[in-house]
N, C-alpha and C positions, 0 to 999 in steps of 0.2 A: 351761430353767426355764419352767414354765407358770404364767401368772397367771390365777387363777380369778375371774371376775366375779360380780356379784350373781346374774345369770341362771344361771351355771354352778352356783352353790350351790343355787339353787332347783330346778334340774333333777336334781341328784344326790340330794337327800333332801327329805322332807317336814319342814318346819321347824315344830316346836312350841315351846312355851315350855320352856326348860331342857334341851334336848337336847344332843347331841354331834355335832361335825363332824370327821371324820378327814381329815387331809391325807396325801397320798401323797408319796413321795420326789420331789423336784423341783417341787413345787407351792407357790405362794404365793398369798395373797389380795390382791385390790385393796382400796383403802380402802372402797369401797361394799360389797363382800362382807363385810369385817370389821365394818362398821357394822350390816349386816343381822343377822349372827350375834350381835353385842353387843345389839342391840335385842330379840332373842328370848331373851336369856340363855342362848345356846348356848355350850358349852365347845368350844374348838378343841383337837383332839388332834394332836400332832406325829407325823410319820412314825416308824414303829417302835414307837409306844406304843399304837396302836389294836388292839383285840382282834377287830374285825370288818373284813374286807376290803371296802373301798369300791369301787364300780364306777367306772371311769374316765369322764370326761366325753367324750362322743362329739362329734367335730367334724362340722360340716355337710358332707355329701358331695354333689357335683353329681349330677343325675339321669343315669343311664347311658343312652346312646343305643342300647342293644342292641335295644329294642323297635322302633325305627325301622329298624334294619338288617334285622331279621327281616321286617318288612312290605315293605321294598324288595326283599329277596331273593325273597319270595313273589310280588310283582308281576312281577319279572323272569322267574321260572320260568313264570308263567301266561301271559305274552305269547307270541304265535306267532312 
């Protein structure tokens, strides 16, 4: 189960007054996220009832060290 925070809700959609927010299967809202939607008069649509597929929230990914490895490899090849 994934708990969506207020920040997750803001990232997923532009919140206007009176909009809709679709939950996907296995998602729940934190109290702060629920309050944000309530304060904007947004309706929460339960999984299976949404007509538009929502984009999943992306988790933060660490920077890949691939660039460093390429630079190191080039330096090793260039060395006599």
